[in-house]
C-alpha positions as CSV (number, residue, x, y, z in Angstrom):
1,M,-6.3,8.6,6.2
2,R,-7.7,7.2,3.0
3,F,-6.8,4.8,0.3
4,E,-7.1,6.2,-3.2
5,L,-7.6,3.8,-6.1
6,F,-6.7,5.1,-9.5
7,R,-5.4,4.3,-13.0
8,D,-1.9,5.3,-14.0
9,S,-0.9,6.7,-17.4
10,G,-0.5,3.1,-18.7
11,G,-4.0,2.1,-17.7
12,H,-2.9,-0.1,-14.7
13,W,-4.7,0.1,-11.4
14,R,-2.7,1.5,-8.4
15,W,-3.4,2.6,-4.9
16,R,-1.9,5.2,-2.5
17,L,-2.5,5.9,1.2
18,R,-2.9,9.6,1.9
19,V,-3.0,11.1,5.4
20,Q,-5.1,14.1,6.4
21,N,-2.4,16.7,5.6
22,G,-2.3,15.5,2.0
23,N,0.9,13.6,2.2
24,V,1.2,10.1,0.6
25,I,2.7,7.7,3.1
26,A,2.4,4.5,1.1
27,D,1.7,3.3,-2.4
28,S,1.3,0.2,-4.4
29,A,4.7,0.6,-6.1
30,E,3.4,-1.5,-9.0
31,G,0.5,-1.4,-11.4
32,Y,-2.2,-4.1,-11.4
33,A,-4.0,-5.2,-14.6
34,R,-7.2,-6.0,-12.7
35,R,-8.9,-3.7,-10.2
36,E,-9.7,-6.7,-8.0
37,D,-6.0,-7.4,-7.6
38,C,-5.3,-3.8,-6.6
39,E,-8.2,-4.0,-4.1
40,H,-6.6,-7.2,-2.7
41,G,-3.3,-5.2,-2.3
42,I,-5.2,-2.6,-0.3
43,A,-6.7,-5.3,1.9
44,L,-3.3,-6.8,2.6
45,V,-2.0,-3.4,3.8
46,K,-5.1,-2.9,5.9
47,G,-4.8,-6.3,7.5
48,S,-1.1,-5.8,8.4
49,G,-2.0,-3.5,11.3
50,E,-1.3,-6.4,13.7
51,A,2.0,-7.4,12.1
52,P,5.0,-7.3,14.5
53,I,7.8,-4.8,14.2
54,V,11.2,-6.3,13.8
55,D,14.3,-4.3,14.5
56,M,16.7,-5.4,11.7
57,T,19.5,-3.3,13.2
58,T,20.1,-5.7,16.1
59,K,22.2,-8.9,15.7
60,I,20.8,-12.2,16.8
61,A,23.4,-14.4,18.4
């Protein structure tokens, strides 16, 4: 896997996460005016590896 940092047609910074078969499995979904903000978005995704998985299909009584 790799994160790709790039500029879109409007000049905003974006990222995408690409797996080894070439498919994109995640992206920033928004453009950032500053590269540093885009890099921070990547860091948030990288750091979420320990986030719990919550099944939103089950009802809590």
